C-alpha positions as CSV (number, residue, x, y, z in Angstrom):
1,M,41.1,40.4,-54.4
2,A,38.4,40.5,-51.7
3,R,36.1,43.5,-51.6
4,P,36.5,45.7,-48.6
5,L,33.7,45.6,-46.0
6,W,33.9,49.3,-45.6
7,K,36.4,52.2,-46.0
8,G,37.0,54.5,-43.2
9,A,39.8,55.4,-40.8
10,I,41.6,54.3,-37.6
11,S,41.9,57.3,-35.2
12,F,43.8,57.7,-32.0
13,G,44.3,61.1,-30.5
14,L,44.5,63.5,-33.4
15,V,46.0,60.9,-35.8
16,T,43.8,59.6,-38.5
17,I,44.8,56.6,-40.7
18,P,42.6,55.9,-43.7
19,V,42.0,52.2,-44.1
20,S,39.9,49.6,-45.7
21,L,38.4,46.7,-43.6
22,Y,38.4,43.1,-44.9
23,P,37.0,39.9,-43.3
24,A,40.0,37.8,-42.2
25,K,38.0,34.6,-42.7
26,S,38.1,33.1,-46.2
27,A,34.8,32.1,-47.7
28,R,36.3,29.2,-49.6
29,E,36.8,26.7,-46.8
30,D,33.2,26.0,-45.9
31,L,31.2,23.1,-47.4
32,S,27.7,24.3,-48.3
33,F,24.6,22.1,-48.7
34,H,21.4,23.0,-50.4
35,M,18.0,22.1,-49.1
36,L,16.3,19.7,-51.4
37,H,12.8,18.1,-51.6
38,K,13.4,14.4,-50.7
39,T,11.1,13.0,-53.3
40,D,12.5,14.6,-56.5
41,L,15.6,16.5,-55.2
42,S,14.2,19.8,-56.4
43,R,15.7,22.9,-54.7
44,I,13.9,24.4,-51.7
45,R,13.8,28.2,-52.1
46,N,13.4,30.6,-49.3
47,Q,10.7,33.1,-50.0
48,R,10.0,36.5,-48.3
49,V,6.3,36.6,-47.5
50,D,4.2,39.1,-45.6
51,E,1.7,38.2,-42.9
52,E,-1.0,37.5,-45.5
53,G,1.2,35.0,-47.4
54,H,2.1,37.4,-50.3
55,E,5.6,37.0,-51.7
56,V,7.5,40.3,-51.4
57,A,10.3,41.4,-53.7
58,Y,13.6,42.3,-52.0
59,D,13.4,45.9,-53.4
60,D,10.0,46.3,-51.7
61,I,11.3,45.5,-48.2
62,V,12.2,48.2,-45.7
63,K,13.4,48.2,-42.2
64,G,11.0,49.2,-39.4
65,Y,11.4,49.7,-35.7
66,E,8.3,48.7,-33.6
67,Y,8.0,51.6,-31.1
68,E,4.5,50.5,-30.1
69,K,2.4,47.3,-30.6
70,D,2.0,47.0,-34.4
71,Q,3.3,50.6,-34.9
72,Y,6.5,51.0,-36.8
73,V,8.9,53.8,-37.8
74,V,10.6,53.1,-41.1
75,I,14.4,53.7,-41.4
76,G,16.2,53.8,-44.8
77,E,19.8,52.6,-45.4
78,A,21.0,56.2,-46.0
79,E,19.3,57.3,-42.7
80,L,21.1,54.4,-40.8
81,E,24.4,55.6,-42.1
82,A,23.7,59.3,-41.7
83,A,22.6,58.8,-38.0
84,N,26.2,58.9,-37.0
85,V,28.6,59.1,-40.0
86,E,31.7,59.3,-37.9
87,A,30.8,56.1,-36.0
88,T,30.1,54.1,-39.2
89,Q,33.4,55.2,-40.9
90,S,35.9,54.9,-38.1
91,I,37.8,52.6,-35.8
92,D,38.0,55.0,-32.9
93,I,40.6,53.9,-30.4
94,M,39.5,54.9,-26.9
95,S,42.4,53.4,-24.9
96,F,45.4,51.1,-25.0
97,V,45.6,48.0,-22.7
98,D,47.9,45.1,-22.2
99,G,47.0,42.4,-24.7
100,D,47.2,39.7,-22.1
101,D,44.6,41.4,-20.0
102,I,41.8,40.7,-22.4
103,D,40.3,37.3,-21.7
104,I,40.3,35.0,-24.7
105,A,36.6,34.5,-24.3
106,Y,36.0,38.1,-25.4
107,F,37.6,37.7,-28.8
108,D,35.1,37.1,-31.6
109,T,35.8,37.8,-35.3
110,P,39.0,39.0,-36.9
111,Y,39.2,41.7,-39.7
112,Y,42.2,42.8,-41.6
113,T,42.8,46.5,-42.0
114,E,44.7,47.8,-45.1
115,P,46.0,51.4,-45.2
116,A,45.4,53.8,-48.0
117,K,48.5,55.1,-49.7
118,A,48.4,58.3,-47.7
119,G,48.2,56.4,-44.4
120,R,51.0,53.9,-44.8
121,K,53.5,55.7,-42.6
122,A,51.0,56.3,-39.8
123,Y,49.8,52.7,-40.1
124,A,53.3,51.3,-39.7
125,L,54.0,53.8,-36.8
126,L,50.9,52.6,-34.9
127,R,51.7,48.9,-35.6
128,E,55.3,49.1,-34.4
129,T,54.3,51.1,-31.4
130,L,51.8,48.5,-30.3
131,K,54.4,45.8,-30.8
132,N,57.1,47.6,-28.8
133,T,54.7,48.4,-25.9
134,G,52.8,45.1,-25.8
135,K,49.5,47.0,-26.0
136,V,46.4,46.7,-28.1
137,G,44.0,49.4,-29.0
138,V,40.5,49.2,-27.6
139,A,38.1,50.8,-30.1
140,K,34.5,51.0,-31.3
141,L,33.5,49.9,-34.7
142,V,30.2,49.8,-36.6
143,I,29.7,46.8,-39.0
144,R,26.3,46.4,-40.7
145,E,24.4,48.7,-38.4
146,R,25.8,47.1,-35.2
147,Q,28.4,48.8,-33.0
148,H,31.1,46.4,-31.8
149,L,33.9,46.8,-29.3
150,C,37.1,45.7,-30.9
151,A,40.8,45.2,-30.2
152,L,43.3,46.5,-32.7
153,V,46.1,43.9,-32.6
154,P,49.4,43.9,-34.5
155,D,50.1,40.7,-36.4
156,G,53.2,40.6,-38.5
157,N,52.8,43.5,-41.0
158,A,49.1,43.8,-40.4
159,L,46.8,45.4,-37.8
160,I,43.9,43.1,-37.1
161,A,40.6,44.4,-35.7
162,Y,39.2,41.7,-33.6
163,T,35.6,42.3,-32.6
164,L,35.1,41.7,-28.9
165,R,32.0,40.5,-27.1
166,W,30.4,43.0,-24.7
167,A,30.6,42.1,-21.1
168,Y,26.9,41.5,-20.9
169,Q,27.2,38.9,-23.7
170,L,29.3,36.5,-21.6
171,R,28.1,34.3,-18.9
172,D,29.7,34.6,-15.5
173,V,32.0,31.7,-14.8
174,S,30.4,31.3,-11.4
175,E,27.3,29.8,-13.1
176,F,29.2,26.6,-13.7
177,D,30.2,23.8,-11.4
178,L,34.0,23.9,-12.0
179,P,36.7,22.2,-10.0
180,G,38.7,24.6,-7.8
181,D,42.5,24.9,-7.4
182,D,42.7,22.8,-4.3
183,L,44.3,19.8,-6.0
184,E,44.7,17.8,-2.8
185,A,40.9,17.9,-2.2
186,L,40.4,16.8,-5.8
187,G,42.7,13.9,-5.3
188,V,45.3,15.1,-7.8
189,S,48.6,13.7,-6.7
190,A,52.1,15.3,-7.2
191,Q,53.0,12.2,-9.3
192,E,50.0,12.7,-11.6
193,L,50.8,16.4,-12.0
194,N,54.4,15.6,-12.8
195,M,53.5,12.9,-15.3
196,A,51.0,15.2,-17.0
197,E,53.7,17.9,-17.3
198,Q,56.1,15.4,-18.9
199,L,53.4,14.5,-21.4
200,V,52.9,18.2,-22.2
201,R,56.7,18.5,-22.8
202,A,56.6,15.4,-25.0
203,M,53.8,16.9,-27.1
204,R,55.3,20.3,-27.6
205,A,55.5,21.6,-31.2
206,T,56.0,24.9,-33.0
207,W,52.8,26.5,-34.0
208,E,52.3,25.9,-37.7
209,P,48.6,26.3,-38.5
210,A,48.9,24.7,-42.0
211,Q,49.8,21.4,-40.5
212,Y,46.4,21.0,-38.9
213,R,43.6,19.6,-41.1
214,D,39.9,19.8,-40.9
215,T,39.5,16.0,-41.0
216,Y,35.7,16.1,-40.8
217,R,35.6,18.3,-43.9
218,D,38.1,16.0,-45.7
219,D,36.0,12.9,-44.8
220,L,32.8,14.6,-46.0
221,L,34.4,15.4,-49.3
222,E,35.7,11.8,-49.6
223,L,32.2,10.5,-48.9
224,I,30.7,12.9,-51.6
225,H,33.3,11.9,-54.2
226,K,32.6,8.2,-53.5
227,K,28.8,8.7,-53.9
228,V,29.4,10.6,-57.2
229,E,31.7,7.9,-58.6
230,S,29.3,5.1,-57.6
231,G,26.3,6.9,-59.0
232,D,24.4,6.8,-55.6
233,T,23.9,10.5,-55.5
234,S,20.3,10.3,-54.5
235,M,20.6,7.5,-51.9
236,I,20.9,8.2,-48.2
237,T,22.7,5.5,-46.2
238,E,22.5,5.0,-42.5
239,P,25.9,4.5,-40.9
240,P,26.2,2.3,-37.9
241,R,25.2,4.0,-34.7
242,R,28.0,4.8,-32.3
243,E,27.5,4.2,-28.7
244,A,28.2,7.0,-26.3
245,P,31.3,6.4,-24.2
246,E,30.6,5.3,-20.7
247,S,31.3,7.8,-18.0
248,N,33.2,5.7,-15.5
249,V,36.0,6.7,-13.1
250,V,39.3,6.1,-14.8
251,D,42.8,5.6,-13.6
252,I,44.4,8.8,-14.8
253,M,47.9,7.7,-13.9
254,S,47.8,4.6,-16.1
255,L,46.4,6.7,-19.0
256,L,49.2,9.2,-18.6
257,K,51.8,6.5,-18.7
258,K,50.2,4.9,-21.8
259,S,50.2,8.3,-23.4
260,M,53.8,8.8,-22.6
261,E,54.7,5.5,-24.1
262,Q,53.3,6.6,-27.4
263,R,55.4,9.8,-27.5
264,K,59.1,10.3,-28.0
265,P,61.0,11.0,-24.8
266,A,61.4,14.6,-23.9
267,K,64.8,16.3,-24.1
268,T,66.8,16.0,-21.0
269,D,67.2,19.8,-20.7
270,S,63.5,20.5,-21.3
271,A,62.7,21.1,-17.7
272,S,65.1,23.9,-17.4
273,D,64.2,25.1,-20.9
274,D,60.5,25.8,-20.3
275,G,60.1,25.6,-16.5
276,I,57.5,22.8,-16.6
277,G,58.2,20.4,-13.8
278,G,61.4,20.6,-11.7
279,D,61.8,22.6,-8.6
280,P,59.7,25.7,-7.7
281,E,62.4,28.1,-8.8
282,S,62.7,26.5,-12.2
283,R,58.9,26.6,-12.5
284,A,58.7,30.3,-11.6
285,A,61.5,31.1,-14.0
286,G,59.9,29.1,-16.8
287,A,56.5,30.7,-16.2
288,K,58.1,34.2,-16.4
289,K,59.9,33.2,-19.6
290,R,56.7,31.8,-21.2
291,S,54.7,34.9,-20.2
292,T,57.3,37.2,-21.8
293,H,57.5,35.0,-24.9
294,A,53.7,34.9,-25.3
295,R,53.4,38.7,-25.1
296,G,56.1,39.0,-27.7
297,K,54.4,36.5,-30.0
298,K,51.0,38.3,-29.6
299,S,52.6,41.6,-30.3
300,A,54.5,40.2,-33.3
């Protein structure tokens, strides 16, 4: 069982729900590599040294804020927490907003919340209320001395606290040279759009996250196993260099047709089913259906 990141409470209005906060990301999936000295493969160790080159033990390190040039005020761990005990021990919901209103670019890191025994009823009440209303709670949360904006989102039986990026942390989309929505000016034909929509229908699938594999990680593990089996654990081989793809103008329509040939034909009733393609009324109805379904999935 993972250890909680902290124990505190979710609060909205006068309701307080004692919870524990856990990282949603598993620590098991990442491949880790050690830094080694090339000549003898000895481990490279990170050392904490002061400005004079003296190694400093971890217990002798304190945190200091530079309030003037080379002038510091030292703050201890207990002082950091005591500065605002309420902020460091609560997910304080400030408002409720439509989940679809939060741009996906704002979402950062997910954390699971788990209620204490005394808070199970209130936890379930808040979770089901968010599901039924399609809302998410916008709150503030302090993790490791940093205050985060977060969205409290229902997901199955859980309430997940997603930390959100602050508005100042995101670049304005106007900084980038992006194509506009005047498809005619971009040379996108109705035939190309229709063919692309057919390809989307042909590639539809039910979201099953377990069916997707981290193939890069798998290939790295295979390479590692081969080197261990062959005994070439200290040899570095240079794989053939891949040429960067040429950036030429391509015939999009021919590529779409070739892509369609590799896929199974879409169901005959798919246009009316999801509203992709077909007449304007079908598209509008399909768009409304997909929007309603997406909100339901997000709330669920």
